[in-house]
Structure formats: structure tokens, C-alpha cells
C-alpha positions in Angstrom: -10.1 26.0 10.0 -10.7 23.4 7.3 -7.6 22.2 5.5 -8.1 20.0 2.4 -5.7 18.8 -0.3 -6.7 18.5 -3.9 -4.5 16.7 -6.5 -3.6 20.1 -8.2 -3.2 22.2 -5.1 -0.2 21.4 -2.9 0.3 22.6 -0.2 -3.1 22.1 1.4 -5.8 24.6 0.8 -6.5 26.6 4.0 -9.3 29.0 4.2 -11.5 29.9 7.2 -15.2 30.1 6.7 -16.5 33.6 7.1 -13.1 35.2 6.6 -12.3 37.7 3.8 -9.6 37.2 1.2 -8.4 39.2 -1.8 -8.5 37.8 -5.3 -4.7 37.9 -5.1 -4.7 35.7 -2.0 -7.2 33.3 -3.6 -5.1 33.2 -6.8 -1.8 32.5 -4.9 -3.3 29.5 -3.2 -5.6 28.1 -5.9 -4.3 29.5 -9.2 -6.6 30.5 -12.0 -7.4 33.9 -13.3 -8.1 36.8 -11.0 -11.3 38.2 -12.6 -13.7 35.5 -13.7 -16.4 34.0 -11.5 -15.0 30.5 -12.4 -11.2 30.7 -12.1 -9.7 27.9 -14.2 -6.4 26.1 -13.9 -5.3 23.2 -16.1 -8.8 22.6 -17.5 -10.3 22.6 -14.0 -12.5 25.2 -12.3 -10.5 25.8 -9.0 -13.1 27.8 -7.2 -16.2 30.0 -7.5 -15.9 33.8 -6.9 -19.4 35.3 -7.0 -20.4 39.0 -6.7 -23.6 39.4 -4.7 -24.6 42.3 -6.9 -24.7 40.0 -9.9 -25.7 36.8 -8.0 -28.0 38.0 -5.2 -28.7 34.4 -4.0 -25.1 33.2 -4.1 -23.6 30.9 -3.2 -26.6 28.6 -3.7 -27.9 30.1 -6.9 -25.5 31.3 -9.6 -26.7 33.2 -12.7 -25.0 32.3 -16.0 -24.9 35.1 -18.4 -25.0 34.8 -22.2 -21.2 35.0 -22.7 -19.7 32.0 -24.4 -16.8 31.8 -22.0 -19.1 31.9 -18.9 -21.3 29.2 -20.3 -18.2 27.1 -21.2 -16.8 27.4 -17.7 -20.1 26.6 -16.1 -20.2 23.4 -18.2 -16.6 22.6 -17.3 -17.6 22.8 -13.6 -20.6 20.5 -14.3 -18.2 17.9 -15.7 -16.0 17.9 -12.5 -16.6 15.3 -9.8 -15.1 17.3 -6.9 -16.5 20.2 -5.0 -14.9 23.6 -5.1 -14.2 26.4 -2.6 -16.6 29.3 -3.0 -16.2 33.0 -2.1 -18.8 35.8 -2.3 -17.8 39.4 -2.8 -19.0 41.6 0.1 -17.3 44.8 -1.2 -14.1 45.7 -3.1 -11.2 43.3 -2.5 -13.3 41.5 0.2 -14.1 37.9 -0.9 -15.6 36.0 2.0 -15.0 32.2 2.1 -18.3 30.2 2.2 -16.9 26.6 2.2 -16.9 23.8 -0.3 -19.8 23.5 -2.8 -20.8 21.1 -5.5 -23.2 21.4 -8.4 -26.8 20.3 -7.7 -28.2 21.3 -11.1 -27.9 23.4 -14.2 -31.1 24.8 -15.6 -32.0 26.5 -18.8 -35.7 26.2 -18.0 -37.3 29.3 -19.6 -39.6 30.0 -16.6 -36.7 29.8 -14.1 -34.4 31.9 -16.2 -37.1 34.6 -16.6 -37.7 34.6 -12.9 -34.0 35.0 -12.2 -33.8 37.9 -14.7 -36.5 39.7 -12.8 -34.9 39.0 -9.4 -31.5 40.1 -10.5 -32.6 42.9 -12.8 -30.4 41.4 -15.5 -31.5 40.6 -19.0 -28.4 38.6 -20.1 -29.2 35.4 -18.0 -29.3 32.1 -20.0 -29.0 29.5 -17.2 -29.2 29.0 -13.5 -26.6 27.0 -11.6 -27.6 25.5 -8.3 -24.9 24.7 -5.7 -25.0 22.9 -2.4 -22.6 23.1 0.5 -20.6 20.0 1.3 -18.2 18.9 4.0 -15.3 17.9 1.9 -13.5 18.2 -1.4 -15.0 15.0 -2.9 
């Protein structure tokens, strides 16, 4: 089990890779809201919670939809220096911990966005966020 401490999360964050958690459990440990893909606490994105139906290539590729709040939170994550814990939804109330990830890139490239629209069968994609797994919080 990996235990890391971030300045805003005391006691230490303890999640086990491959284990499922509920959004309530995630919220109790990290804070932030219980419904968005980018839960936020004190102007920081505290984790990523990605539904595989909406993000079929998660956690490495996250599709950013054309909602102002989603775009704003993606940009907030881009501005952060530290990595975040990431969870993917396998089925209802079953969010599997994937580890810590950091932003590799954020693309609004028209060709890439159009390709992701086809793959995901979603017309409301405006950007693609690429993440990579890391070994630590920073």
C-alpha cells in the first residue's frame, strides 16, 4: 500500500492500487465534491475520478467536454505542480484506484479532438488531457 502526504491532506492518503472505493470514501479522505471528474478543494484538484464509459482510454487519456466548469477544472489541474490520485469507475459505486498521475499535455488540436469524438461516440469534446503514471505525489 502506498501512503503519501500532501500539504492539504492530513492524515496521510492511503489507497491500494487496484482496490475499489466509493465516492464517499474518496471524499472523506481527499475532500472535494462527490460528482465531478475533477474534485476540487481550496482551489486545488485533489484527484481524478473518470468514468470508463465517458473516457474509454482512462486514466491515460481524459476527454474534456464543452462545459465551462469542466474546462476550468482541467486548466486548474494543468496549473498544479503535483500529481493526483486517479480512480476509474468500473461500475456503480466502484471506483478503482489507479495510482498517482501527472499531466503530460492538454490538446485542443482539431484532428486529435475529432478522433477522440469518434472513439468515444461523443460530440461534446473540446480537448484531450494526457496523463502519465508517476511514483510519487511530486
